[in-house]
C-alpha positions in Angstrom: 25.3 14.5 -40.7 28.0 12.5 -38.7 26.8 10.6 -35.6 28.0 12.7 -32.5 28.1 9.6 -30.4 31.6 8.3 -29.8 32.1 4.7 -31.1 32.8 3.6 -27.5 29.1 4.3 -26.4 27.9 0.8 -27.1 25.0 -0.6 -25.1 27.4 -2.6 -22.9 30.3 -0.1 -22.9 32.7 0.4 -19.9 32.6 4.0 -19.0 34.7 6.2 -16.6 33.7 9.7 -15.4 36.5 11.7 -14.0 35.4 14.7 -11.9 37.5 14.6 -8.7 36.0 17.5 -6.9 34.3 19.8 -5.7 31.0 19.1 -4.0 29.1 21.5 -6.1 30.7 20.4 -9.4 30.0 16.7 -8.7 26.3 17.5 -8.1 26.2 19.6 -11.3 27.7 16.7 -13.4 25.4 14.1 -11.6 22.7 14.1 -14.5 25.2 12.6 -16.8 25.1 9.3 -15.1 21.4 8.7 -15.8 21.8 10.0 -19.3 24.6 7.5 -19.9 22.5 4.7 -18.4 19.7 5.5 -20.7 22.0 5.4 -23.6 23.8 2.3 -22.6 21.6 0.1 -20.5 24.1 -2.7 -19.8 27.1 -0.4 -19.4 29.6 -0.6 -16.6 29.7 3.0 -15.3 32.4 4.1 -12.8 33.3 7.6 -11.4 36.7 8.6 -10.4 36.5 11.1 -7.3 38.4 12.4 -4.3 37.4 10.8 -0.9 35.7 13.9 0.5 33.1 13.7 -2.3 32.5 10.0 -2.6 29.4 10.1 -0.4 27.6 11.9 -3.1 28.1 9.0 -5.4 28.3 5.8 -3.3 24.5 5.3 -3.4 23.8 6.4 -7.0 21.6 3.7 -8.4 22.9 4.2 -11.9 26.6 3.9 -10.9 28.3 0.5 -10.8 31.5 1.6 -9.0 33.1 4.6 -7.3 36.9 4.7 -7.5 38.6 6.9 -5.0 41.6 9.0 -6.0 43.6 10.1 -2.9 44.6 13.3 -4.2 45.1 15.0 -0.8 47.3 12.2 0.4 49.4 12.5 -2.8 49.9 16.2 -2.2 51.2 15.5 1.2 53.6 13.0 -0.1 54.8 15.5 -2.8 55.4 18.2 -0.1 57.2 15.7 1.9 59.4 14.8 -1.1 58.4 11.2 -0.6 58.5 10.5 -4.4 58.8 6.8 -4.2 55.6 6.4 -2.2 53.9 8.8 -4.4 55.0 6.7 -7.5 53.6 3.7 -5.9 50.4 5.2 -5.3 49.9 6.4 -8.8 51.0 3.0 -10.1 48.4 1.3 -7.9 45.6 3.4 -9.2 46.8 3.0 -12.8 46.6 -0.8 -12.2 43.0 -0.5 -10.7 41.9 1.5 -13.7 43.5 -0.7 -16.4 41.9 -3.7 -14.8 38.6 -2.2 -15.7 39.3 -2.2 -19.4 37.4 1.1 -20.0 36.2 1.7 -23.5 35.5 5.5 -22.9 36.7 8.0 -20.3 35.2 11.5 -19.9 37.3 14.1 -18.3 34.7 16.4 -16.8 37.2 18.6 -15.0 39.5 19.5 -17.8 42.6 20.3 -15.7 46.1 18.8 -16.0 45.6 16.5 -13.0 42.2 15.1 -14.3 43.7 14.8 -17.8 46.6 12.8 -16.6 44.3 10.5 -14.7 42.1 10.0 -17.7 45.0 9.1 -19.7 46.2 6.7 -16.9 42.8 5.0 -17.2 44.0 3.2 -20.4 40.7 4.0 -22.0 41.0 3.8 -25.9 38.7 6.9 -26.2 39.1 9.9 -24.0 37.0 13.0 -24.3 37.9 16.0 -22.3 35.3 18.8 -21.5 37.0 22.2 -21.8 40.4 20.8 -21.5 43.2 23.1 -20.4 46.5 23.2 -18.6 47.7 21.0 -21.5 45.2 18.2 -20.8 43.8 18.4 -24.3 46.9 16.5 -25.6 46.1 13.5 -23.4 42.6 13.3 -24.9 41.4 11.7 -28.2 38.8 14.4 -28.5 37.7 17.6 -26.6 34.3 19.3 -26.3 34.0 23.1 -25.4 32.3 24.2 -22.3 29.3 25.2 -24.3 25.5 25.7 -23.6 23.5 28.4 -22.0 25.6 29.9 -19.3 22.5 31.1 -17.3 21.3 27.6 -16.9 22.5 25.5 -14.0 25.1 22.6 -15.0 24.9 23.9 -18.6 28.2 22.7 -19.6 27.3 19.1 -18.7 24.1 19.3 -20.5 25.9 20.6 -23.6 28.4 17.6 -23.3 25.5 15.3 -23.2 23.9 16.8 -26.2 27.2 16.8 -28.2 27.6 13.0 -27.4 24.0 12.3 -28.5 22.9 11.2 -25.0 19.1 11.4 -24.0 18.8 14.6 -22.0 15.1 14.8 -21.1 15.0 14.9 -18.2 18.5 16.2 -17.2 18.3 16.8 -13.5 20.8 17.0 -10.6 20.5 14.3 -7.9 22.1 13.6 -4.5 21.5 10.0 -3.0 22.4 8.9 0.6 22.0 5.8 2.5 19.6 4.6 5.1 22.0 5.3 7.9 22.4 9.0 6.9 18.6 9.3 6.8 18.2 7.8 10.3 20.9 10.1 11.7 19.2 13.1 10.2 15.9 12.1 11.7 17.5 11.5 15.1 18.9 15.1 14.8 15.6 16.6 14.0 14.1 15.1 17.2 17.1 15.9 19.4 17.1 19.6 18.3 13.3 19.9 18.2 13.3 20.6 14.5 10.0 18.9 13.7 7.8 21.9 13.0 9.8 23.4 10.3 13.5 24.6 9.8 15.7 26.6 7.4 19.1 25.5 6.5 21.7 28.2 6.4 25.0 27.6 4.4 27.3 30.6 4.9 30.6 29.0 4.3 32.9 28.2 1.4 36.5 28.2 0.4 36.9 31.8 -0.7 36.1 34.9 1.3 34.9 36.9 -1.6 32.1 34.3 -1.9 31.0 35.0 1.7 28.0 37.0 2.9 28.7 39.0 6.1 28.4 37.3 9.5 26.1 40.0 11.0 23.6 39.7 8.1 23.4 36.0 8.7 22.8 36.6 12.3 20.0 39.2 11.5 18.5 36.8 8.9 18.4 33.9 11.3 16.4 36.0 13.8 13.9 37.2 11.0 13.4 33.7 9.6 12.3 32.5 13.0 10.1 35.5 13.8 8.6 36.3 10.5 8.5 32.9 8.8 8.4 30.6 11.7 11.4 28.6 10.6 14.1 27.5 13.0 17.5 28.4 11.4 20.1 25.7 11.4 23.8 26.3 10.4 25.6 23.7 8.4 29.3 23.6 7.4 32.5 21.8 7.9 34.9 21.5 10.9 37.0 24.5 9.7 33.9 26.7 9.9 33.0 26.3 13.6 34.7 29.5 14.7 32.7 31.6 12.1 29.5 29.7 13.0 30.0 30.6 16.7 30.3 34.3 15.8 27.0 34.0 13.8 25.4 32.4 16.7 26.7 34.9 19.3 25.4 37.8 17.0 22.1 36.2 16.8 21.9 35.6 20.6 22.8 39.2 21.1 19.7 40.3 19.0 21.4 41.1 15.8 22.9 44.4 14.6 22.4 47.4 16.8 19.3 49.3 16.5 17.1 46.9 14.5 16.4 43.4 15.9 16.8 43.4 19.7 13.0 43.4 20.0 12.5 40.7 17.4 14.5 37.9 18.8 12.5 35.4 20.8 14.3 35.2 24.1 12.6 32.0 25.1 14.4 29.9 22.4 18.2 29.7 21.2 18.5 31.9 18.2 19.6 29.1 15.8 20.7 25.4 15.9 24.4 25.1 15.1 25.4 21.8 13.5 28.5 23.1 11.9 31.2 20.4 11.8 28.7 17.9 13.3 27.3 16.1 10.1 28.7 13.9 7.5 28.0 14.9 3.9 25.3 12.2 3.7 23.6 13.4 6.9 23.8 17.1 5.6 22.1 15.9 2.3 19.3 14.2 4.3 18.8 17.4 6.4 18.8 19.5 3.3 16.1 17.3 1.8 14.0 17.6 4.9 14.3 21.3 5.3 11.6 23.8 4.4 14.2 26.3 3.1 17.9 26.5 2.1 19.6 29.9 2.0 23.3 29.6 0.9 26.3 31.3 -0.8 27.8 29.7 -3.9 28.7 26.5 -2.0 28.2 22.8 -2.6 25.6 22.4 0.2 23.5 25.1 -1.5 23.6 23.5 -4.8 22.4 20.2 -3.1 19.3 22.2 -1.9 18.4 22.7 -5.6 19.2 19.1 -6.5 16.9 17.9 -3.6 14.0 20.1 -4.8 14.1 22.1 -1.5 13.0 25.8 -1.8 16.4 27.6 -2.2 17.9 31.1 -2.3 21.6 31.3 -3.3 23.7 34.5 -2.8 26.2 35.0 -5.6 28.9 37.8 -6.0 32.4 37.1 -7.2 31.6 34.1 -9.4 29.3 33.8 -12.5 25.9 32.8 -11.4 23.5 30.3 -13.0 20.3 32.6 -13.0 18.3 29.8 -14.4 17.9 27.2 -11.7 15.4 25.0 -13.7 13.2 24.9 -10.5 10.4 27.3 -9.7 11.2 27.1 -6.0 15.0 28.1 -6.4 16.2 31.6 -7.0 19.6 33.2 -7.3 20.3 36.8 -6.0 23.1 38.6 -7.8 23.9 42.3 -8.3 26.6 42.5 -11.0 29.3 45.1 -10.3 31.7 46.7 -12.8 34.4 44.3 -11.5 32.1 41.3 -11.8 33.0 38.3 -11.9 36.4 38.5 -10.1 36.5 34.9 -9.2 39.7 34.3 -7.5 41.2 37.8 -8.0 39.1 40.4 -6.0 40.0 44.0 -6.8 37.9 45.6 -4.0 40.4 45.4 -1.3 38.2 43.3 0.9 35.1 45.4 0.6 33.2 42.7 -1.3 30.8 45.1 -2.8 29.0 42.5 -4.7 28.0 40.7 -1.5 27.4 43.9 0.3 24.7 44.8 -2.2 22.6 41.8 -1.0 20.4 43.1 2.0 18.8 40.9 4.7 15.3 42.3 3.5 16.0 41.2 -0.1 17.0 37.7 1.0 14.0 37.4 3.2 11.6 38.5 0.4 13.2 35.9 -1.9 12.7 33.2 0.8 9.1 34.2 0.9 8.8 34.0 -2.8 10.3 30.4 -3.2 8.1 29.3 -0.3 5.1 30.7 -1.8 4.3 33.0 1.1 5.2 36.5 -0.4 2.6 39.1 0.5 
């Protein structure tokens, strides 16, 4: 049987991983770094990533280098028709990559842009994972996105197995620095979160992946009242308006007719940290939390990576029902139109997410916490 390991995987190989974004996908792919390090102890391992995700990688002990690709800046140059400046930027990155003399580049994204950058790396061996948009022509070899689809990060595990890498264990990780840890600890003291708190992550880039704001408000009240956990909202600066609406809904006692007598009027309904934390600080808070409840978003996947009891709510995207952790659960009610991904057909009704009730989410939280009646 032929050896599946590429010739470039020598013990002292120079290896580049290309996964530019997004937060969740970088977390899913993170076990590959340790697998490569075990296979190639003296290797130089680098990762090419967009700046908004680099905090997930900067402090990884098995990574030698993080190379930043300013994709957002390049898009702005393209829109402004500043093609000379764009060309200079591409040339500068190409020179940076060529100077590293990579033996192997792994395109983990499989898109046209990632394939082009993988080709620009100058690596003599280039392997693309699920290559599309013409990127297969830029690779020396491609690997299908295989594996058990129900398992979290299955495609990256399948790639590692195909390459003959050691995969026991194969666990997602998120690393952050001491400054992020200190900042998180200071936040806990400032906000009075030393007696147990639950991180809520309601926000992502697509409305069809969102749960409903009134249900987040109801859940916040019940987490505090029934589980004794202070709810904490996390998200980015663009999520502030929605976070304020959730906060206002919780302050008003939740939806009419059910929760006005449940809210504890002596304390604020939740702690709203949306837009106030760096990615590293968010990772540190998630690791310190008693519970994470999230939609299909990067911060939620970080909860599983951190080993924090987690409940994730899926609807329009294919879920990983096998989280690999006993204290993590995915809630998903498949509909005839599931998964619609980026093309919902429900005219904004979002039936898949509507099927997830507050009581069901609370029961799943109790289950992962080990407090179910």
